[in-house]
C-alpha positions as CSV (number, residue, x, y, z in Angstrom):
1,M,90.9,82.4,83.3
2,L,91.7,82.0,86.8
3,L,91.8,79.1,89.2
4,Y,91.0,79.0,93.0
5,L,91.8,76.5,95.2
6,H,89.8,76.4,98.8
7,I,91.4,74.9,101.7
8,P,89.0,74.5,104.6
9,Y,91.3,73.6,107.4
10,C,92.6,75.9,110.4
11,D,94.5,75.5,113.2
12,S,92.2,77.7,115.3
13,K,89.0,79.6,114.5
14,C,88.9,83.4,114.9
15,H,86.3,84.9,117.0
16,Y,85.0,86.9,113.7
17,C,85.3,84.0,111.0
18,S,82.3,83.0,109.2
19,F,84.3,81.4,106.2
20,N,84.0,77.6,105.3
21,S,86.8,76.4,107.4
22,Y,87.3,73.7,110.3
23,T,89.7,73.4,113.1
24,H,88.8,69.8,114.0
25,K,89.2,67.7,110.6
26,H,92.7,67.5,109.9
27,N,92.8,63.9,109.6
28,T,90.7,64.0,106.4
29,Q,93.6,66.4,104.6
30,N,95.0,63.5,102.5
31,K,91.6,62.5,101.1
32,Y,90.5,65.9,101.0
33,M,93.7,66.7,98.6
34,Q,92.8,63.6,96.5
35,S,89.3,64.8,95.7
36,I,90.3,68.4,94.5
37,C,92.3,66.6,92.0
38,I,89.3,64.7,90.9
39,Q,87.2,67.9,90.7
40,L,90.0,69.6,89.1
41,Q,90.3,67.1,86.3
42,Y,86.5,67.6,85.8
43,E,86.6,71.1,85.7
44,L,89.5,71.1,83.2
45,E,87.3,69.2,80.8
46,R,84.3,71.5,81.2
47,F,86.3,74.7,80.9
48,K,88.6,73.9,78.2
49,P,91.7,75.6,78.9
50,S,94.5,75.8,76.3
51,H,98.5,75.9,76.8
52,G,99.0,79.0,79.2
53,D,95.4,79.8,79.5
54,I,95.3,80.1,83.5
55,K,96.6,83.5,84.2
56,T,96.3,83.3,87.9
57,V,96.0,80.9,90.7
58,F,94.9,81.7,94.1
59,I,94.9,79.1,97.2
60,G,92.7,80.5,99.9
61,G,90.8,79.5,103.0
62,G,90.8,78.6,105.5
63,T,94.5,78.5,106.0
64,P,96.6,76.8,103.1
65,S,99.7,77.0,105.5
66,T,98.3,74.3,107.5
67,I,98.7,71.9,104.6
68,D,102.3,70.4,104.1
69,P,103.5,71.3,100.4
70,S,103.9,67.5,99.6
71,Y,99.8,67.5,99.6
72,Y,99.8,70.0,96.5
73,Q,102.2,68.4,94.2
74,D,99.4,66.5,92.5
75,F,97.2,69.2,92.0
76,F,100.3,71.6,90.7
77,S,101.2,68.6,88.4
78,I,97.7,68.9,86.9
79,I,97.5,72.2,86.0
80,K,101.1,72.7,84.8
81,P,100.1,72.5,81.1
82,Y,97.5,74.9,81.2
83,I,99.7,77.6,83.5
84,D,100.9,80.9,81.9
85,P,104.6,81.0,82.2
86,N,103.9,84.7,84.0
87,A,101.2,83.5,85.9
88,E,100.5,85.1,89.3
89,I,100.3,82.3,91.7
90,T,99.3,83.1,95.2
91,A,98.6,81.4,98.5
92,E,97.3,82.6,101.7
93,A,99.3,82.1,104.8
94,N,99.1,82.6,108.7
95,P,102.2,84.1,110.3
96,N,102.1,81.2,113.1
97,S,101.7,78.2,110.4
98,A,103.9,79.8,107.4
99,T,107.6,78.3,108.7
100,T,110.4,78.6,106.7
101,L,110.2,75.1,105.2
102,W,106.4,75.6,104.3
103,M,107.1,78.6,102.5
104,K,110.3,77.1,100.7
105,G,108.0,74.3,99.7
106,M,105.5,76.3,98.3
107,K,107.9,78.2,96.1
108,A,109.3,75.4,94.9
109,L,106.0,74.5,93.5
110,G,105.6,77.8,91.6
111,V,104.0,80.0,94.4
112,N,105.5,83.3,93.7
113,R,103.2,85.5,96.0
114,L,102.4,85.1,99.5
115,S,99.2,87.0,101.5
116,F,99.4,87.1,105.3
117,G,96.6,87.2,107.4
118,V,98.3,89.8,110.1
119,Q,95.0,91.8,110.9
120,S,96.9,93.9,113.2
121,F,100.5,94.1,114.7
122,D,98.9,95.1,118.3
123,D,99.1,92.0,120.5
124,A,96.0,92.9,122.3
125,K,93.8,93.5,119.5
126,L,95.2,90.2,118.1
127,H,93.9,88.5,121.2
128,N,90.8,90.0,121.0
129,L,90.2,88.8,117.4
130,G,91.1,85.3,118.3
131,R,94.2,85.1,116.2
132,A,97.0,82.7,117.0
133,H,99.9,84.8,116.0
134,D,101.6,87.7,117.8
135,K,103.3,91.0,116.5
136,I,106.7,89.2,116.4
137,Q,105.6,86.2,114.4
138,A,103.8,88.3,111.5
139,I,106.9,90.5,111.1
140,N,109.5,87.6,111.2
141,A,107.1,85.7,108.6
142,I,107.0,88.6,106.2
143,K,110.8,89.2,106.6
144,N,111.5,85.1,106.1
145,A,108.9,85.2,102.9
146,H,111.2,88.3,101.4
147,A,114.5,86.4,102.2
148,I,113.3,83.3,100.4
149,G,112.5,84.9,97.4
150,F,108.8,85.6,97.2
151,E,108.4,88.1,94.3
152,H,105.2,89.6,96.0
153,I,103.9,89.8,99.7
154,S,100.6,91.0,100.7
155,L,98.9,91.3,104.2
156,D,95.8,92.1,105.5
157,L,94.4,94.5,108.2
158,I,91.2,94.7,109.9
159,Y,89.4,97.8,111.2
160,N,86.6,99.1,113.3
161,A,87.4,96.4,116.0
162,K,85.9,97.8,119.4
163,D,89.1,99.3,120.5
164,D,90.4,100.7,117.4
165,T,91.5,104.3,117.1
166,K,93.5,106.4,114.4
167,E,96.5,106.2,116.6
168,L,96.6,102.3,116.8
169,F,96.0,102.0,113.3
170,C,98.6,104.4,111.9
171,K,101.1,102.1,114.0
172,D,99.9,99.1,112.0
173,I,100.2,100.8,108.9
174,D,103.9,102.2,109.9
175,I,104.9,98.8,110.6
176,A,103.4,97.1,107.5
177,F,105.4,99.8,105.3
178,S,108.6,98.9,107.3
179,L,108.3,95.4,105.8
180,P,109.1,94.3,102.3
181,I,105.2,94.4,101.1
182,D,104.0,95.7,97.9
183,H,100.3,95.2,98.7
184,I,97.8,95.9,101.7
185,S,94.1,94.5,102.0
186,T,91.9,96.5,104.7
187,Y,88.8,94.9,106.0
188,E,86.0,96.2,108.0
189,L,85.1,94.0,110.9
190,T,81.6,92.6,110.4
191,I,79.5,90.8,112.6
192,E,78.5,87.5,111.1
193,D,75.9,84.5,112.5
194,G,77.6,81.7,113.8
195,T,80.7,83.6,115.3
196,K,81.9,84.4,118.6
197,F,81.6,88.0,117.8
198,T,78.5,90.4,118.8
199,D,77.8,93.9,118.0
200,K,79.6,95.0,121.3
201,D,83.0,93.3,119.8
202,R,83.1,96.3,116.8
203,Q,82.6,99.7,116.3
204,T,80.9,101.8,113.7
205,N,83.3,104.6,112.7
206,D,82.8,105.3,108.9
207,S,85.5,107.9,109.1
208,L,88.1,105.4,109.9
209,A,88.1,103.7,106.5
210,F,88.8,107.2,104.7
211,F,91.4,107.7,107.2
212,I,92.9,104.5,106.4
213,A,92.7,104.8,102.5
214,E,94.4,108.4,102.8
215,E,97.4,107.0,105.3
216,I,98.1,104.2,103.0
217,T,97.9,106.0,99.5
218,K,100.0,108.8,100.8
219,R,102.7,106.5,101.5
220,G,102.9,105.4,97.9
221,F,100.2,102.4,97.3
222,E,97.4,103.0,94.8
223,H,93.8,102.5,96.1
224,Y,92.6,100.2,93.5
225,E,89.6,98.7,94.8
226,I,87.5,99.5,97.6
227,S,89.7,97.1,100.2
228,N,92.7,96.8,98.5
229,F,95.8,99.0,98.0
230,G,99.2,98.3,96.0
231,R,102.3,99.3,94.6
232,Y,101.7,95.9,92.7
233,Q,97.9,95.0,91.9
234,S,96.7,91.6,92.4
235,K,96.0,90.2,88.7
236,H,93.6,87.6,90.5
237,N,91.6,90.0,92.3
238,K,91.4,92.2,89.2
239,G,90.0,89.3,87.1
240,Y,87.3,88.7,89.5
241,W,86.1,92.2,89.2
242,E,86.3,91.8,85.4
243,L,84.0,89.0,85.7
244,K,86.4,86.6,83.8
245,N,85.7,83.0,83.9
246,Y,87.2,81.4,86.9
247,I,87.6,77.7,88.0
248,G,86.7,76.9,91.4
249,I,88.0,73.9,93.3
250,G,87.1,72.7,96.9
251,A,84.6,72.5,99.3
252,G,82.7,75.7,98.9
253,A,84.6,77.0,96.4
254,V,82.7,79.1,93.6
255,G,83.1,79.0,90.0
256,F,81.8,81.1,87.1
257,L,82.0,80.1,83.4
258,N,80.1,82.6,80.6
259,D,76.7,82.9,82.5
260,T,76.7,80.2,85.1
261,R,78.0,79.9,88.7
262,L,79.3,76.7,89.9
263,Y,79.0,75.5,93.6
264,P,80.7,72.3,94.8
265,L,79.4,71.1,98.5
266,M,80.6,73.2,101.3
267,D,80.8,70.3,103.7
268,I,84.6,68.6,103.8
269,D,82.9,65.0,104.0
270,G,80.3,65.5,101.8
271,Y,83.0,67.0,99.5
272,I,85.4,64.0,100.0
273,A,82.7,61.5,99.2
274,N,81.6,63.3,96.0
275,P,83.6,66.1,94.8
276,L,81.7,66.3,91.5
277,D,78.2,67.2,93.3
278,I,78.2,70.7,91.8
279,K,75.4,72.7,91.4
280,E,74.8,75.2,88.7
281,E,73.1,78.8,88.7
282,R,72.4,80.4,85.5
283,L,72.7,84.1,85.8
284,G,70.4,86.4,83.3
285,S,71.9,89.2,81.4
286,Q,70.2,91.7,83.9
287,E,72.1,90.0,86.8
288,I,75.5,90.1,84.9
289,L,75.0,93.7,84.0
290,T,74.5,94.3,87.5
291,E,77.3,92.6,88.9
292,K,79.7,94.4,86.4
293,I,78.2,97.8,87.5
294,F,79.1,97.2,90.9
295,L,82.2,95.7,90.6
296,G,83.2,98.2,88.2
297,L,82.3,101.1,90.6
298,R,84.1,99.5,93.4
299,S,87.6,99.1,91.6
300,S,89.8,100.7,89.3
301,I,88.0,98.4,86.5
302,G,85.2,101.0,85.8
303,I,82.3,100.4,83.6
304,A,82.7,99.7,79.8
305,K,80.1,102.3,78.3
306,S,79.1,99.9,75.8
307,L,77.4,97.8,78.7
308,L,75.0,100.3,79.2
309,N,71.5,101.1,77.7
310,K,70.8,104.9,76.9
311,S,69.0,105.4,80.4
312,I,71.6,104.2,82.5
313,R,74.5,106.2,80.4
314,N,72.3,109.6,81.0
315,K,72.6,109.0,84.6
316,A,76.2,108.3,84.5
317,D,76.8,111.4,82.3
318,F,74.9,113.4,85.0
319,L,77.1,112.0,87.8
320,V,80.1,113.1,85.5
321,K,78.8,116.6,85.6
322,E,78.3,116.3,89.5
323,E,81.8,115.2,89.7
324,K,80.9,111.6,91.2
325,L,82.2,109.8,88.3
326,T,84.9,110.4,85.7
327,Q,85.1,109.3,82.2
328,T,87.0,108.4,79.3
329,D,86.1,107.7,75.7
330,T,85.2,104.1,76.5
331,H,84.5,103.8,80.4
332,Y,83.1,105.4,83.4
333,Y,85.2,105.4,86.7
334,N,84.3,106.0,90.4
335,P,86.8,108.2,91.9
336,N,85.7,107.3,95.7
337,F,85.2,103.4,96.0
338,F,83.4,104.3,99.3
339,L,80.1,105.6,97.5
340,S,79.8,102.7,94.9
341,D,77.0,101.0,96.4
342,E,75.0,104.2,96.1
343,I,76.0,105.1,92.8
344,A,75.3,101.7,91.3
345,L,72.0,101.6,93.2
346,Y,71.2,104.9,91.4
347,L,72.4,103.9,87.9
348,M,70.6,100.6,87.9
349,P,66.9,100.9,86.7
């Protein structure tokens, strides 16, 4: 079982961001953190975990590093009886707000993995993206996290911004690999409604994704999902792709139990007023199969042959002959994650 906590606060809004996050509601933090505990107790009754059942925790946002560690204490106290002693516990952080004091406080609560929203080590690109930190802050934050003793450290990079080149990205990758990290996530810049960015702020260069994957893997990180590379592979990420049950806590978080998606309110004020107003969406067997195929093809999880009917297996066997898929006795695997959607659409009836 997985657990996700959404923190919807940010110091500033990045120009490309469409996430459920706010820069002007920090005065609600105390009430919000009380409300997440109310929802958490309710979800624990629904999911009924036993001792050690929660294998991973992920605190995402927004920007979790805008919340003082003291505000997380009740949350961690509630989940303590259900956490596996070897659980992966991740918190996202921005370099400008992840102070040494904040990192020490989170580590004392049990966080053992940090994921930094770096996006680039190029100051001009960071400025264009609307990021609140610079190159030096990013480098120092990661070095400080390592010095404090975080076991696993990840960073995010964005590509296909308007002025991106292979040379610029090589510099970003070189700097990343000079730092004590064991994981990198790379995301293509997309233009979403309600953000400051328009199409002129990005480029469409499909070859850049292949180039980045090659540059990262040749430095020793395994490409284990379309956007993720690591010497260490995130257990939380892989749990999502395996469609394991996960508890979603907070405004705009999503939970999943067996065949049902769970949606708390997105608006902070609405969520604080009623954290138990949670909509349910039942998924049919075909919808679940479709998700498992799409998620399996875009990651090293693969697709269990036992899930597939004869028609789909025949198509998959054809793709094996065409060297588009590989197989074992039990699974099909996709050696080129960038073709995952096309392959999934071919397989589906």
